[in-house]
C-alpha positions as CSV (number, residue, x, y, z in Angstrom):
1,M,-27.4,15.0,57.2
2,S,-24.7,15.0,54.4
3,T,-24.7,17.3,51.5
4,I,-23.4,16.5,48.0
5,G,-20.5,18.8,47.1
6,P,-20.0,20.3,43.6
7,S,-17.4,17.6,42.7
8,A,-19.8,14.8,43.3
9,Q,-22.5,16.6,41.4
10,S,-20.2,17.2,38.4
11,R,-19.9,13.4,38.0
12,G,-23.7,12.8,37.8
13,P,-25.7,11.7,34.8
14,L,-26.5,15.3,33.8
15,A,-22.7,16.1,33.7
16,G,-22.1,13.0,31.7
17,R,-24.7,14.1,29.1
18,R,-23.2,17.6,29.0
19,R,-19.7,16.1,28.3
20,A,-21.1,13.9,25.6
21,E,-22.9,16.8,24.0
22,R,-19.8,18.9,24.2
23,K,-17.8,16.1,22.5
24,R,-20.4,15.8,19.7
25,L,-20.4,19.6,19.2
26,I,-16.6,19.8,18.9
27,G,-16.7,16.8,16.6
28,N,-19.4,18.5,14.5
29,L,-17.4,21.7,14.2
30,L,-14.3,19.8,13.2
31,V,-16.3,18.0,10.5
32,L,-17.8,21.3,9.3
33,G,-14.3,22.8,9.2
34,Q,-13.0,19.8,7.2
35,L,-15.9,20.1,4.7
36,A,-15.3,23.9,4.3
37,M,-11.6,23.5,3.6
38,L,-12.4,20.7,1.1
39,G,-14.9,23.1,-0.5
40,L,-12.1,25.7,-0.9
41,C,-9.9,23.1,-2.6
42,L,-12.6,22.3,-5.1
43,L,-13.8,25.8,-6.0
44,P,-13.1,26.4,-9.7
45,V,-12.6,30.2,-9.1
46,G,-9.8,32.6,-8.2
47,P,-6.3,33.2,-9.4
48,V,-4.2,30.4,-10.8
49,L,-0.7,30.1,-9.4
50,W,0.6,27.5,-11.8
51,D,-0.7,25.8,-15.0
52,G,-1.2,22.6,-13.1
53,L,0.7,19.4,-12.5
54,P,-1.6,16.7,-13.8
55,V,0.7,13.8,-13.4
56,A,1.7,14.6,-9.8
57,G,-2.0,15.4,-9.0
58,L,-3.2,12.1,-10.4
59,V,-0.5,10.2,-8.5
60,S,-1.7,11.9,-5.3
61,L,-5.3,11.1,-6.1
62,G,-4.3,7.5,-6.8
63,L,-2.5,7.2,-3.4
64,A,-5.5,8.8,-1.7
65,A,-7.8,6.1,-3.2
66,L,-5.4,3.3,-2.2
67,V,-5.1,4.6,1.4
68,G,-8.8,5.3,1.7
69,L,-9.7,1.8,0.4
70,L,-7.3,0.2,2.9
71,A,-8.8,2.2,5.7
72,L,-12.3,1.3,4.6
73,A,-11.4,-2.4,4.4
74,A,-9.9,-2.3,8.0
75,M,-12.8,-0.3,9.5
76,G,-15.7,-1.8,7.6
77,R,-19.1,-0.7,9.0
78,D,-17.3,1.2,11.9
79,L,-15.9,3.8,9.5
80,R,-17.3,7.3,10.4
81,V,-16.5,10.9,9.5
82,H,-17.2,12.1,13.0
83,P,-14.2,11.9,15.4
84,V,-16.2,10.7,18.4
85,P,-15.9,6.9,18.4
86,A,-19.1,4.9,18.2
87,R,-20.0,2.8,21.2
88,G,-18.8,-0.8,21.2
89,V,-16.1,-0.1,18.5
90,R,-12.8,-1.8,19.1
91,L,-9.3,-0.3,18.7
92,R,-8.0,-1.1,15.3
93,T,-4.3,-1.6,15.2
94,E,-3.9,-4.0,12.2
95,G,-3.6,-3.5,8.5
96,I,-3.0,0.2,7.5
97,Y,-3.8,1.1,11.1
98,G,-0.6,-0.6,12.1
99,V,1.3,2.0,9.9
100,I,-0.7,5.2,10.7
101,R,-3.5,5.9,13.2
102,H,-5.6,8.1,11.0
103,P,-5.4,6.8,7.4
104,M,-8.7,8.4,6.3
105,Y,-7.3,11.8,7.2
106,L,-4.2,11.0,5.1
107,A,-6.5,9.9,2.2
108,V,-8.4,13.2,2.4
109,L,-5.2,15.2,2.5
110,L,-3.8,13.3,-0.5
111,A,-7.0,13.8,-2.4
112,A,-7.0,17.5,-1.7
113,L,-3.4,17.8,-2.6
114,G,-4.1,16.0,-5.9
115,V,-6.8,18.5,-6.8
116,V,-4.6,21.5,-5.8
117,L,-1.7,20.1,-7.9
118,V,-4.0,19.7,-10.9
119,T,-5.8,23.0,-10.7
120,G,-3.0,25.2,-9.3
121,R,-5.5,27.6,-7.7
122,L,-4.8,30.0,-4.8
123,L,-8.0,29.0,-3.0
124,G,-7.0,25.4,-3.3
125,V,-3.7,26.1,-1.6
126,V,-5.5,28.1,1.2
127,G,-8.0,25.3,1.6
128,L,-5.3,22.6,1.7
129,A,-3.4,24.6,4.4
130,G,-6.6,25.0,6.4
131,L,-7.4,21.3,5.9
132,V,-4.0,20.3,7.4
133,G,-4.8,22.4,10.4
134,V,-8.3,21.1,10.8
135,L,-7.3,17.4,10.4
136,T,-4.4,17.8,12.8
137,A,-6.8,19.2,15.4
138,K,-9.4,16.5,14.6
139,A,-6.8,13.7,15.0
140,A,-5.6,15.2,18.3
141,F,-9.2,15.4,19.5
142,E,-10.0,11.8,18.4
143,D,-6.7,10.6,20.0
144,R,-7.8,12.1,23.4
145,L,-11.1,10.3,23.1
146,L,-9.5,7.0,22.2
147,Q,-7.0,7.4,25.1
148,S,-9.9,8.0,27.4
149,R,-11.7,4.9,26.1
150,F,-8.9,2.4,25.7
151,G,-6.3,3.6,28.2
152,W,-2.9,2.0,28.2
153,Q,-3.7,0.0,25.0
154,F,-4.1,3.2,23.0
155,A,-1.1,4.8,24.8
156,V,1.2,2.0,23.6
157,Y,-0.3,2.1,20.1
158,A,0.1,5.9,19.9
159,C,3.7,5.6,21.0
160,R,4.4,3.0,18.3
161,V,2.3,4.3,15.3
162,P,2.4,7.9,14.0
163,A,-0.9,9.9,13.6
164,I,-1.2,10.9,10.0
165,V,2.1,10.9,8.1
166,P,3.8,7.4,7.8
167,Q,7.3,7.2,9.2
168,P,8.9,4.1,7.7
169,W,12.1,4.7,9.6
170,R,10.2,4.3,12.9
171,S,9.8,0.8,14.3
172,H,6.2,-0.5,14.2
173,R,7.0,-3.8,15.9
174,R,4.6,-4.9,18.6
């Protein structure tokens, strides 16, 4: 009579559900952190560090809208806030996704920067710094999930295309 060892048991359906639940929980926490940091950027309270830079802020907000619309056009119905990819979604590498892997994160950062530049508030600066950290962690988490799902295709894509900040000096050729 053979017995099933712990390593075989850890690969069963219950372990798979636990892994999926853990991924969803981590994703939920990252989304919650993102929303909390955005909230700090938008709060109209606290000390003002500068009088505001409305032109720079509006330029940043305009770039955020452009990048966000390009990402929305590329992702369509597959666009989600949660970093865990939906089932059946394909790896997007064309359009703006051929320039950066996480254009929606860049759009969110540019929008938050625009608000901070316009308001000049300390809480906004703190929120923006926190948002950079949360979105960096969220991008790394999502990249691990995409690597697991798409294997070598994602690895090649990730080597060729930067995560959040465009790098025009870097080759994006296929």
